[in-house]
N, C-alpha and C positions, 0 to 999 in steps of 0.2 A: 547831213547832205542837204544841199540847196534845192528848194523847189523852184523850178524854172516856169516860164509863162505858159507852156503847153507841153503835151506829151511828145510832140515832135522835137521840141528843143531839148527835153529831157533825154531823149534817145540819141540826139546828135552830140550833146555835151558829154555823155557817158558811153562813148563807143568803145566796146572791148576789142582789143586786137591781140591775137596770139603771135603775130609776126613782127610787130614793132614795139619796142619799149618806149620810144619817143613819139608822141602824137604828131609832131611836125614831120616825121618820116613816113607816116601812114596816110596814103591817099584817101582812105575812107573817113578820116577825121576832118571835118569841115569847120567846126566851131571850137574856139579856145575860150574857156571861161576862167577868169581869175577871181577866186573867192575873196582874196585879200582886198581887191579893188572893186568887187562887184561889177566886173567889166567883161563884156562879150566881144569877140572879134572873129572875123573870117580869116582862117589860116591861109597864108600865101605859100603855096607849095613850090618853092623855088630852090630848095636845098638849105634854106636858113630857118630862122625861128621868128619870122615876121608874121604879124596879123594886122588886119585893118579893123579898127573899132567900129561896132555897129550900134545903133540906137534903137532899132526896131527888129522884132523877130521876123526872120525871112519866111516863116511858116504861118504864123497866126496874125502877124501885123501889129501886135501889141508893142507899146513903148517899153523898152527894157529899163531897168534901174539906172539912175545916173551914176556914172563912174565915180568912185571915191578916190581916184588916183591923185587929183590935185590937192584935196584935203590932207591926204596922207603925206604928200611931199611937203606941204606947208608946215606940218607938224615937225617933220625932220629938219627943215630949215630953221625953224624957231629954236629947236634944241641945239643946233650947231652954231647959230649966230644969235646969241641972246641979246 
């Protein structure tokens, strides 16, 4: 389990919901965390699965880890296009 920047972030990333299997369908889930990319985002509750990446914690103000998405994608490109 990932340790997040503060207790508030921990509680918002790990929101239990007994009514929704999909976090994008639950209005109580505000933060999406991708462990694969170490990326945080604010969920856009419009019926889809969009989120807006954030760089700072909305509760404590600390800078969040830099997203690893670009590095991950570059590794994929190097494998596909040697």
